[in-house]
C-alpha positions as CSV (number, residue, x, y, z in Angstrom):
1,M,64.1,15.2,-9.2
2,N,62.4,11.9,-9.8
3,F,61.9,11.5,-6.0
4,K,60.2,14.8,-5.8
5,K,58.0,14.0,-8.8
6,N,57.1,10.6,-7.3
7,L,56.4,12.3,-3.9
8,G,54.2,14.9,-5.5
9,I,52.2,12.2,-7.4
10,S,51.8,10.2,-4.1
11,L,50.6,13.3,-2.3
12,L,48.2,14.1,-5.0
13,L,46.8,10.6,-5.1
14,S,46.5,10.5,-1.3
15,L,44.6,13.8,-1.3
16,F,42.4,12.4,-4.1
17,A,41.7,9.3,-2.1
18,I,40.9,11.3,1.1
19,C,38.6,13.5,-0.9
20,S,36.8,10.8,-2.6
21,M,36.4,8.9,0.8
22,S,35.0,11.9,2.5
23,A,32.4,12.1,-0.2
24,Q,31.0,8.8,1.0
25,K,28.8,8.8,4.1
26,F,28.2,5.8,6.3
27,G,25.7,5.3,9.0
28,Y,24.6,2.6,11.4
29,L,21.4,1.5,13.2
30,N,20.6,-1.3,15.7
31,S,17.6,-2.8,14.1
32,A,17.1,-5.4,17.0
33,Q,16.8,-2.5,19.5
34,L,14.7,-0.5,17.2
35,L,12.3,-3.4,16.7
36,A,12.2,-4.2,20.4
37,E,11.1,-0.6,21.1
38,L,8.4,-0.4,18.5
39,T,4.8,-0.6,20.0
40,E,3.6,-2.3,16.8
41,V,6.1,-5.1,17.3
42,K,5.1,-5.4,21.0
43,A,1.5,-5.6,19.9
44,A,2.3,-8.2,17.3
45,D,4.3,-10.2,19.7
46,A,1.4,-10.2,22.3
47,E,-1.0,-11.5,19.5
48,I,1.5,-14.2,18.5
49,V,1.7,-15.4,22.2
50,T,-2.1,-15.4,22.5
51,F,-2.4,-17.4,19.2
52,Q,0.3,-19.8,20.3
53,K,-1.4,-20.4,23.6
54,Q,-4.7,-21.3,21.9
55,M,-2.9,-23.7,19.6
56,V,-0.8,-25.3,22.4
57,T,-4.0,-25.7,24.6
58,K,-5.7,-27.8,21.9
59,G,-2.5,-29.9,21.7
60,E,-2.3,-30.4,25.4
61,E,-6.0,-31.6,25.3
62,M,-5.0,-34.1,22.6
63,V,-2.1,-35.4,24.6
64,K,-4.3,-35.7,27.8
65,T,-6.9,-37.7,25.9
66,F,-4.3,-39.9,24.4
67,E,-2.7,-40.6,27.8
68,Q,-6.1,-41.6,29.3
69,K,-6.7,-44.0,26.4
70,Y,-3.3,-45.4,26.7
71,Q,-3.6,-46.0,30.6
72,K,-7.0,-47.6,30.1
73,Y,-5.6,-49.9,27.3
74,A,-2.5,-50.8,29.5
75,Q,-4.8,-51.8,32.4
76,E,-7.2,-53.8,30.2
77,A,-4.3,-55.5,28.3
78,Q,-2.6,-56.3,31.6
79,S,-5.7,-57.9,33.0
80,G,-5.9,-60.1,29.9
81,E,-9.2,-58.8,28.5
82,F,-8.0,-58.6,25.0
83,S,-7.2,-61.2,22.4
84,P,-3.9,-60.8,20.5
85,V,-5.9,-59.4,17.5
86,Q,-7.6,-56.9,19.8
87,V,-4.3,-55.8,21.3
88,Q,-2.9,-55.2,17.8
89,Q,-6.0,-53.3,16.8
90,K,-5.9,-51.1,20.0
91,E,-2.2,-50.4,19.6
92,S,-2.8,-49.4,15.9
93,E,-5.5,-47.0,17.1
94,L,-3.2,-45.5,19.7
95,A,-0.3,-45.2,17.2
96,A,-2.6,-43.4,14.8
97,E,-3.7,-41.0,17.5
98,Q,-0.1,-40.4,18.5
99,K,0.6,-39.6,14.8
100,K,-2.2,-37.1,14.8
101,I,-0.6,-35.4,17.8
102,Q,2.7,-35.3,16.1
103,D,1.1,-33.9,12.9
104,Y,-0.7,-31.3,15.0
105,E,2.6,-30.2,16.6
106,V,4.1,-29.6,13.1
107,E,1.0,-27.8,12.0
108,V,1.1,-25.5,15.1
109,S,4.7,-24.7,14.4
110,N,3.9,-23.8,10.8
111,K,0.8,-21.7,11.8
112,I,2.8,-19.8,14.3
113,A,5.5,-19.1,11.8
114,Q,2.9,-17.9,9.4
115,K,1.1,-15.7,11.9
116,R,4.5,-14.2,12.8
117,E,5.3,-13.5,9.2
118,E,1.7,-12.1,8.6
119,L,2.0,-9.7,11.5
120,L,5.7,-8.7,11.3
121,S,6.1,-8.4,7.5
122,P,4.3,-5.1,7.2
123,I,6.2,-3.6,10.1
124,L,9.6,-4.7,8.8
125,E,8.7,-3.4,5.3
126,K,7.6,0.1,6.9
127,V,11.0,0.2,8.8
128,K,12.9,-0.7,5.6
129,N,11.2,2.0,3.6
130,I,12.0,4.6,6.3
131,V,15.6,3.6,6.5
132,D,15.8,3.9,2.7
133,Q,14.2,7.4,2.8
134,V,16.6,8.4,5.5
135,G,19.5,7.0,3.5
136,K,18.5,8.7,0.4
137,E,17.6,12.1,2.0
138,K,20.7,12.3,4.1
139,G,23.0,11.1,1.3
140,Y,24.3,7.9,2.9
141,T,26.2,5.6,0.8
142,M,25.7,2.7,3.3
143,I,23.7,2.1,6.5
144,F,24.9,-0.8,8.5
145,D,22.9,-2.9,11.1
146,T,25.1,-3.2,14.2
147,S,22.8,-6.0,15.5
148,T,23.5,-8.3,12.6
149,G,26.6,-6.9,10.9
150,G,24.6,-6.6,7.6
151,L,23.6,-3.7,5.4
152,L,20.3,-2.0,5.8
153,F,20.7,0.5,3.0
154,V,23.1,0.8,0.0
155,D,23.1,3.7,-2.5
156,E,22.2,2.1,-5.8
157,S,24.8,4.4,-7.5
158,E,27.5,2.3,-5.7
159,D,26.5,-1.0,-7.4
160,L,29.5,-2.3,-9.2
161,M,27.8,-5.5,-10.7
162,N,27.9,-4.2,-14.3
163,E,31.5,-3.1,-14.1
164,V,32.6,-6.4,-12.7
165,K,30.6,-8.3,-15.3
166,S,32.1,-6.2,-18.0
167,R,35.7,-6.9,-16.8
168,L,34.9,-10.6,-16.6
169,G,33.7,-10.5,-20.2
170,M,30.0,-11.2,-19.3
């Protein structure tokens, strides 16, 4: 009799678990593929490439000028035209110019990152809003991103933070 009672309870619990799991709805999306196919992203990428080329061209000009000055200095220094004080002065000038080039490289990197953020943020926000809309309208509990393994959408009703905090005495 006890066995039948336990079996009945187990079956009832299993049925309850299956029913509650079926109430949850999961979806997935490959965001990398989606973004690669968006014309807005392609246009932004093209604009970033153009911007990057402009910045790099200026840097290449700086390097070319530096190389010319260095070669001229090396020839003059080898011929003995400079006193030790002049050699030190010319080397300091070249070092300062080299530092400017290095600083410009960092500036270029930062400006390209800013430009990418400026152009892509609105697109990413738009995609996020649409994913949220789809998730809510279609009743999804979670939508996963197959390109990163992360979550794109989570139904706020599934947030367990307050319950866990409560049980931790917080």
